[in-house]
N, C-alpha and C positions, 0 to 999 in steps of 0.2 A: 524538726518533723515529728519527733515523738510527742511533743505537746499537741500538735495538730491532729495526729491520729488518735490520741487519747480523747481529745474533745469530740471528735466525730463518733468514736465508739460510745462515749457517754451519751451523746445525742441519740444514738440508736437505742440505747437502753430505755430512754424516756419516750422517744417519739416513734421508734420503729421496733417495738419489743419482739415482734415475731422474728425479725432478722437477728436480733441479739440472742434470744433464747435458742435459736437453731444453730448458733455458733458463727455467724457471719461477723468477721472482724477486718477492719481496715488495718493494713500493715505498713503501707508506705504511700505518701502522696507528695507531689510537687506540682509545678505548673503544667508539666507535660504528661505525667504518668501517675496512675494510682494502682495499687495492688491490694486485693482483698482475698482473704482465705476463708475456707469453711471446711470442716472435717466431717466425713460421713459418720453419723451416729444414729442411735436408735430414734432420737427425737426428730430427725430429718429424713428418715428412710421412706422408701416406697415399698410396695409389695414384691418388687423384683430384686431386692437386696442391693439397691443402689440409692443414691441421693435423689430425693423428690425434685422434679424439674423446677418447681416454684422457689425452692431454696437456692438453687443455682441462679435463678433469675434475680433473687434479692441481692445475692453477692455481686453478680454482674452489674446490676443497676447501681449499686453503691459505688462500684469502681468508676462509673461514668459520672454519677450524680455528685459525688464528693468534689470532683474537679469543677463542676458547674457551680456548686455552692461556694467554693473557694474563690473562683473568679468573680462571682457576684459580690462577695464580701470585699475583695480587693478593689472593686470599682468604687465602693462607697456609695453607690446609688441603690434605690429601691427597684429591684428587677424581679419579676415573677418568673418562675421556672415550672415546667410541666412536661411529662412524657406524653407525647401525642401519639406515638406508634412504637411498636417493637416487633422483632421477629427473632427466632432462635433456631439453631441447628444442633442436634445431639448426635455425636458420632461414636461415643463409647460410654459404657456404664461408668458413672461417677462414684468411685469408692476411694477411701483413704482421704488424704488432704488434697483439696482442689484449690488452685490458685487462679484467680481472675485478674487479668491485667488489661488496662485500657491505656493507650498511649496517644490519645486524641485531644490532649489538652489544648493544643494550638488551634483546633477547630472551634472550641467553645470560646476561647479568648477572642478570636476573630468575630464570632457571632455577637458576643457582648459588645465589642467595639462598634459593630455596625448598628445594633439596636440603640446604643447611646447616641450615635451621631445622627441617625435618621429618625429615631422615635418610633420606628416600625418594628413589629415583632420579627424575630428571626428563628429559623429552624436549622438544626444541625444533627446529622447522624453520627453517633459514636459507637465504636465496636469494643466489646470486651471478650477476650478469649480465655476460656477455662482449661487448664491443663492439670493432669494428675501428677503424682510424685515422680513418675517416670518421664515426665515432659510430653506426654501424649495428649493431644487436644481431645477433651471430652464434650465440650459444648462451646458454641459461639453465639453471642447475643449482640443484637444491634438495637439501639434506642434512639428514637428521634426526639430530641429535646427542643422545646420552644422556650425562648426567652423574650421578654418584653418589658420595657420600662413602665413602671407603675405610674399612674396619674397622681 
């Protein structure tokens, strides 16, 4: 897993530099779960002395998207992926280290299996929950991913 997290973090440096420079890092990934952390710092602050909502969104999206990328790579097929929709709920100021966890890997695995067998695009909603160092939920993000076999 360390190799996989390192590869994805390097990918972020080159392809998602805003996420990388604001401190978003993948810490763990397997087929079912991904964990991403980001620490409140000057570079990702808002005027209210907490983490900017978009930085939380980048971390949450990576926790879902890393599993989508992993399942696509595992399939060995050319499959497109795109966020079609998202929503979020903010329940507490995000300060300190925030950990976003998505445990919906089974959902994307099923969607990719369906798109491979049917040839039709599939959509799946994946949830990422952000908690602070005390284990208190600070934000919850939902992303609607679409996957489709490329022609």
